[in-house]
N, C-alpha and C positions, 0 to 999 in steps of 0.2 A: 503493501499499498505507500500510494507516494507521501510524503509528509503536507499537509497542506495550509503551515503555519504562513500567517504571511508576512512579509519584510517591513511590512510599520510593526507586526505584532512582537517582532524575533528582536528590533530596533527599540523598542518603547520594554521591551523582558529584562536589554543589556542596561538603557538606564536606569529603571530600578536598581537593579544587581549593584548600579555603581555607586548610585546615592544608598543605597544603602551601607556600601562597605565603608562608604566618603564619610557616611552617619555615624557607623562602628568605631573608623577611627578618630574619628575627632571628638566620641564619646570617651573615648579608651584616654586619648590624652589629658582630656579635662579633669578624668578621676584624681581625686588627690592622694599622693602616693603615700605608702606607711613608709616609716621612720620605725630604726632599731633604739633599748633605752637600753644601757647599759644602768643597771638598778641598785644602792649597795643602800639604800632606803628599805623598812620595813614593806615584805611585799606583798602584806593586804592593802596598806596602805597606797604605797605606787598606783595597783591595782583598780581601786578604786578612781584616782586620779585620771588613767590609762579609762577606763570606763565613761566615766563622765568627758571624757573629750571625744575620745570618740564618738558618743553618741552625741553631741552636740555638732562635729566637723567634718563625720565622715574618715577624717583617715585614722588610717589601721595605725594600730600600736605592736608590737613585736620587741617581749621585755626581758632581756637577761641577767637573771638577778646573782649576785653575789656576795662579796663583803668589799669595805671600802678598800681595806688597802689590795685586796687579789685586784679586782677591778681596776683600781688605780695604778699598779706597777703594770698588767695585763694591755693601760689604751696608752702607756707610755712607752710597753714593749713593741704594738702592734703600730705606735705614730699615726703617719695619713697613712698609710695601709688597711686602719681600723674600718669595721663596718658599721660602730657607732658613728647616729647622730645629736643622743644625749646623754647625758652622766648626769645621776643623780647619787646623791649621799649621804650617808647619819651624820657624817661630821664632816668640814672644814680639811682635816688637813689632807683629806685625801685630793681636797678642790685644787688648794695650794699647790700640791705633786703635781697633778695634772698641766696645770695652768704652767709652769716651771720649767716643764718641758717644750711650753710654747703652743699645744695643743688644741687653745679653747677660740671660737671668734669672739668677738663684742656680743653683745647682746644689743636686743631693741631698745631705743631708751624709752619708748611704753614699757619695754618691761621690766626695767628697775625703775620707773618713775613709783610703778606701784607697790613697791618693796618701801617699806620704813626704813630711814637712811642708817640705823645702826644692824640691818640684816643684811645691809648689802654693801657690795666689796663697789674699792673707789676706783681702782680701774674699772669696771663694768665688764667682767670678761666671763664672770659667773655670778649668780645669785642669791639668794638666802631663800627656800620653798617652805621650811619650817623651822622651830627651835624648839629645845629641851635644857631646863635645868640639875646646872649638880644638885644636891642636895646631901644630907646626911640622917640617912634611915638609921633608927633608931628602936632598942626595945624601949617599949614606953616604964615596965616595972622599975630598969635600972637608974633614969635621971630623972633628976626633979630639972626645970628649966637650966636653973643658975651652971649646973652641971655638965651642960650641952657641949661641945669647945666651942669657944668664943672663934676662931679661924680653921683654917681647912689645914694649915702649915701650926697646931697645935698637934696634927695626928700623929707629928713625927717625936714628939718628946715622947722619955721615957716613962712616963705616966701609961700611956697608950698601947704600951706593949704588950701584942696578943689579944686587942682588946676590939679591934674594928677589921675590915674586911674590905677588899677589894676585888675586883678583876683585869689584872693587868695588863693581860695579854691582849687586850680587848680594843680596838677601836677607840671606843668610847672614853673609854680610862685612859687611853694616850692624849686625847684632845682635850682633856679636864690640864693633864702635863705639858702639852703645848701652851696652852691658854697659861701659865704656873709661868713657863718657862718667859714668852710675851711681856708678860708683868712683871715680873722679879728678877729674869737676868738667869745668866748659866751657872754662877756660884750660889744661889738660894735656894736653885734646880738640884742643882747635887747633893749640897747637903739636906735638902727634904727628903729627893728619894733616897738617900742611906738612912736619915731617919724611920722611912717609910720599909725599907728592907726589914729592922729589926721586928718592926712594930706588925705590920699587917698578915694579916692571915689570905690568902688567894685561893680567888674563887674563880670557876671556870666562865662566870658567867655576867650578869648584872643580877637573875633573877633568882642565880643560888645563893648571891651574897646573898638578896634581902629574907630568904626562905632559909638560911643561915640563921639574921638576926631572929626572925620569926621565931625560928626553935629555940635560940637563946644558947648557939652554939659563938657570938660573938656577941659586944654590945651595939656594934653599931656596922654601918658599911657605907661606903664616896658611890652614889650609885646618879639615874639622872631620874628624875623625877617620875615620870610615865610607866615603870615599873609598878610604883607603887597603885596609883593610879590606876591602869589598867586591872594592876590582880582584885584591886577591893569593887570595880566595877562588875566582876565574876565572882567569883565564890569566897572572895578573900582569906581565904586557909593561909596564904603564904606571905598574908598583910595584915592581919586584923589585929595583930598585939604590937605594932610597928606603930611610929609616928614619924615625920618627914620636918628636921631641920634646917631651914635658909639661913644661907648665913649673913646674906646682903653686905651692908658696908663697905661696898666694889671689895670684896676679899676675891682671892684666889677661886674660893671657892662658893663664891656665889656667881663663876663663868655660867655664862646662858651659850648653847653648842649650836651653830647654827646648820642647819643641815642646808648643803645646794643644790645649784641645776645650774649645768654649762651646754651652750653647743658645740660639737665638736667641728672645726676650721674643717677637715676633709671631709664636712657628711655634706652627700649626694644630694641631698633635701634638705637646704636649710632653710626654707619659710614653712614649711610643716614645721621640724623641727625649731626654728624659734614661736612658733604659735602653741607649741606643746609648754614651753616653757615659758611662756605669757599665758596660756590659759591658769597652769595650776598655781604661780604666783597672782590671779588674777581673782576677782569673785567666786569664781564656782570653785578653784580647784584651794581654793582659802575656807570656802564655807566646810567644805567635809572636813576639814581642822575641829570645823569650832562641833560638830553635827555626828563628828564617828567616834570611832571606839579607840583610835591612834593616842589620843589626851597628850599630843604634841602641841604648841603653839603655836599660832597663826601669826602670822609675819607681814603679812600686807598692812600697809596704810589704807587706817581707821578699820582692820579685819577685825574682828571679836572670835578671842580663845576658846575654848569649852568653860560651861562656866562653874566649873568644879577646879578649876586652877586656881592655884595666886595668880592674879594680876603681870605681866609685864612690868610694868610699869613698878612694880611693888616690890620689887628683886633688889630692886639696888644692885645691878651685877656690873661688874667690871667693864670698863670698853676698850674691846682687843678686838684690831683692823685683823677680818678671819682670812685674807690673804696671804698674810704673814704668819699662821700658825703652821711650825717645819716640822712635819712628821717622821723624816730623812732622823732628824737631831735631834729629837724626845726618843727615839727605841735604839740611838746608838748609847745616849745618857741611860736609860733602866736596863740594855744592854749589860751598860758597863755598873751600873750598882746590881745587876744579881734577879733582874726584876722579868725576867725577858728571859 
């Protein structure tokens, strides 16, 4: 049987097919591209940020979780060949490590402007996304208010031998020591670490240290505030017998550690990566800190933190330029002191 399809119909079909291919190609090109985030923040918090960002923008996000030091060193090793578009951390020193290697792109001015001045870097290559306060968690039956340490530095004194705990191998604690180094200098930091080595009971994590305080194994421990609030919001079984002591008075023990976010200069998707950091530091991302269960402080200008937390303004934290926190120097000093 002869093909009876007329030339006009063939031409029309070809034009329709051509139009479909062109439309599909244009649609594919206009679709938002995905980004890869190297994430050292708590996985649950970052996932909440990712879900909100993708829901609002349509941009897909692939998250690779790890620790501050682990991912910071990995980025330095990967250099310009890294597949990462964004780096998020729990603490500042890992951000300073990557920044020191020249791997961050400048952030959009609009992103920097929506973060409170105390929680962004002076150079603008990375910015605070959340914050946590250093606290002394203590067994309530062991202390009257007058018996609590007046300063974090007091914990190096002989009377504290065997009475307090910490997790010295963790990035959390090393950030606190980084602040001490920046505030008081190397000689004072070395002296304090020497006293700490004599006095501290080491634990493998902040939650474990707090649990030991609750159980009466030690009188107190130096941790971040949110471990206590997080446990109390659940069963309280590891924290119900403890209280939190805030050093205030711009003491090194009142240090507020900033979680950081930055865009890699090598990113192939810079506009999407910049949009992600802008979103988590903006209204949507900071609102998740207020309403969620991370109990970390919001750092956005005018943003509200969880109502159960002591307001940031009342902590009387020392002023520390986050970009100057030096993880390598601290690691060397703590190793020399026998703490690592």
